[in-house]
N, C-alpha and C positions, 0 to 999 in steps of 0.2 A: 525499411529504416537501413543504414546503412550499416558496413560493420562495423567501421570509428567509432559509431554511436551504443550501437548493439557494449561492445565492448569497453564500454564509456560508462555506460548502465550500469552494467557486471562487477566492474569492476572489486577488487579487493579495497575494503576499507580499514580503516583504524578505527577502533574501537574500547571505551567503558563499560565494564558494568557496573546498572546501578540496582543493587541489591533492598527488592521492599525489607519493609520492617511487621509487615501483616499481609496477609495476601489472603481471599476470599475467594472461592469458587462459586460464581453466581451463573455457571450455569445449570448449577445443580437444582437453579431456585426455580425453575424454568420447562412444560412438558413439550416435548416435539413430537412430531409422527416421525417416523419409521423410517430409518434415514435423511435425516435431519441431523446439525449439527452446531453446536451454541458457539457463535463466536462473538469477534470486532462488536463490545457492548461499549455503549454510552451510557453518560449517567448525568441530569441533576437536581439542586434539591431546589425543597420543597417546601412550605408551612404543612404542606401531609404526609411528607416524607422523600425520600428519594426516588426518584421515579428512573428508571433503568427502563432500556431497549436495549434486546441485544436481539443480533441478527443468529437467522439460521439459515442452513445452508448444504443441497444437497449435492455433497459433494468429498473428497480428499483425498488428499494431494501428493503423490512422491515424495515422499525426504534428496531428491536428486536437483541435479542442475533446473532438468526442464518445471519439475514440480509439476508434469503430468495431470489435468484432473482423472483421477474416476467417481464415475456417476452414481450413489447409494439409493437415490429413489428417481424415476424417470433418465430422461434419453438430454439434458441440456439444463444451463445454469438456471435458479428457479432458488427463490430468497423469500422468507417469511422471519418477522417480526418478533415479538412479543413484551410486551410491558410488565411492568410492575410497580409498585409502592414497596420500596423494601425504609422498616424501620428496628434501624442498626443492624444482624445479622439475620432481618424475617422478612420475610413475605406477608403482609400483612395484607393486599388490592391482588386480584389479579385486571387485567387492561382487555377485554376481547375484543368490546368497539378499535380499541385504538391498534391491537391486530391488523382488527381488519383493513382503517383509515393506511394503513401504511404494508397494504397488502404487495408484495417483490420489491419493496424499498432496496438500498445497497449501502451497508456506510450512515447509516442516520448518527447525524449527530445534531444534540440535542444543548436548546440552552435559556435563560431567561433573555424578556423583552418583555418592556412595557405594561409588567403589571401580568405578563403570559409566557406560558411553555409558548417549545415553535424547536421546530429540526428542521436542518437542511440534508437532503439526500438524491439521493443518484437512483434513476429509476428509466429500466431499457424501455424502447419503445416498442409494442405491439407490432413483431412483424420482421423488424427490422436490423435482424442479427448484431453485429454489437454493439450499434448506438442508441444510446443513453442523455436521457433529459437530466436537470436539474431541479428541483422542484423544494421550494421554502412552504414549510407541513406548521397552517397554525394552530396549536389543541384546545381544543374547547374547553373551556372551565372547568366543568366537570369531566371529565379525562376521561368524555363520552362517544369523540372523535374528534376528525382532522377536516381540515379546509385545504386543496392543495393550491399552491399558486408558483407555474412553472415560469422556471427563468431564460433566459432567451441567451444564448450561446454568444457574446460578447465578437466573438471573431469566426460567426458558423459554423465552429467543430460540429460534427454529428457525435460525437464521443464525447460526455461533462463526465466529472466528475469531483470528487476530493477537493472540491468549493470547503474553505476553510471562515463559517461563518465568528463574526463579533458583534458589538457592542459598542460603539464611540459619542461619544456627545449626540446619543438620545435616539442612535438612525441606527441602523439593522448594516454590516457591510462586510462582503469577502475579499477576503484576499484569494482570488482569481488564482496567480503563478508566482510563486517565491523567487526563481530563477526566469528571466526578470524579477524583481518587483511588480505586480498590477493590481491594484486593489479596488474593490468596483463598488458603492453606493446605494438601499437596496430601500424601494415604496414599500412595502411589506403588504400593502393592500391590492396596489396591481404587480408586485415582482418588475417593476418598470427597472433599470439599472444605470449608473453611469458610472466614470471612470471619472476617482476623485482625482488624476489629473490628466487635461485630456491629451496630453503629448503619450498617455500608456495606448491611442487610443489606433496608436500610426501602425506599428508594432506590426509587421507580415508575422505569415500564422511558421514559418519555417524561426521564428525566437525563441520559438518552443517547444525546450525538449523533457518540460516533466521532466524531471532524473528527483529533484525531492518535491515532495505530493503535500497539500494538508494533510493532517491528524486528526486529531482533536480540535475542538471548537477555542477562540483565544477565548481566556480570562483575563479581567482588569489586575496589571499585577504595579504598584507605583501607579508610575506619571506613563508605564507603556502598557504595551499589549502582549501575554505573554502564549508561543503557540506549543504547538509539538506536530514538528515536521518526519516524515518515514522518507529510507530514498534505499530502493535495491543492495543490494550486494552477494558478493563469493564469498563462502567460508575455504580458506584452502586447510589440507592439501586434499579432499575431500569432493572437493567444489562443491557444495553444499548449496544452494542460493538461500540466503539469510534476507531480512529487516533488521538497520537499523534509525535510527531515532534523531534527534538533535533537535532542541531547545531552542526556540529561534524569537525573539523580541523588535515591537515595529514602534518608533516611537509616535509620540504626537500628534508629528504632518504626516503620517500614513508615506511615509516617504525612504526611507528607510530604515532598515532590517537589521540585525547583529544575533551571531548565530552564536552557538554552543556549541563544548562536541557531540561528537557521535555517541549513544550508549547503546545497549539493548540491557530491560527487564531480565536479570535469573540466568538468561541462556542462551545462545544467540540459535536461535531458527527465522520461521514468518513469523512476523508479530506485528499488530497491528495495535494503535493507541488510540482509540476511536472516542473518550473521555477526560476529563481533568479539573477536577474540583483544585480549588488552595483554602484548607483551612487555620487557623492559628496554630497549631503546632503540626500538622500535617500535610501532604500537598497528596492527592490522591489521584490516582489513574487507571482507566479499567482499558482493557485491551481484551485482542482475543490471539489463541496460539495455534497456529499451523488449521487453523480455520475450525479445533475439534476442540476449543475451552476459550467460555470467555472468565475472565478474572478484576480481580476489582482490586488493585494492589494500593498501599498506602507508603509513606517515606517520611522520614523527616524532614517536614519545612527547609529549614537552617540548614543539613547538610546540600541537599535538593541545590535548593537557588547559587549556593556556593560550588555546589562540585559544575554543575548542568547547564546555568542560567546565564546569559550575558546581560553583564552591569544590573548584576544580582542586590550590589551595593547602596545600589536607588533605590531598595521598597520595602 
């Protein structure tokens, strides 16, 4: 990566603070092996309760510009996942079969489609260093397992992550890239992908900087799809690396994005929003903090939409 590109990736950005009306430490709802810490939770509401996936990681981060990992179990990155059903704040069922099905997966995004439950995630390829593949996971109706459907990189990259799944007109889609915009339509049976706009297939690999990356799965908000995206930044004067987020809306043609202002949840630190849900009165975001905590936060719906979401008046 060029020096100019590195400087752009870490440039300080202006942001505002989103303050939750309520928070729940859902990392305390699961048990992890010694040396693993909860982070980056995702969720989807079901008829059985709120299905939550919490990632467990085997390192801690130095709180500085380098974010040097210090391994706390083993000597290489490894992720586990813990699934539970919540009724309000209480766990009503642990789901070890799903834990096993998602072994090694990173930053699962849960979503509902066609009457079923699904997940999208990245998983390291064994023995391939930093190489990662994307998977679409069909969760069994009884929550006792899942089927993995590999998703090929549309541009031949060996490391893929942070695809944002959403459902549009009865079909599974992904935002592959936000800048430049690339949207993929997916056959959930075979994993076959096609570009919504065939011209996107012509982009050279140098087009993608991935400065802005997908976070939570998209949700329907009025006639648009609502997303949360994240970007790395630096907080002055201590040169602490942080993640900032912003909302993005995708128009019904799936060809035009609008962005809201950058924000952090509660305070400036490493944060990753992996889940989002819209209720009648609240918006819920599930996020990880410093790869050591997993939190479910609630915000007043109207205030959040008016403050952070472009075209909020259309909702």
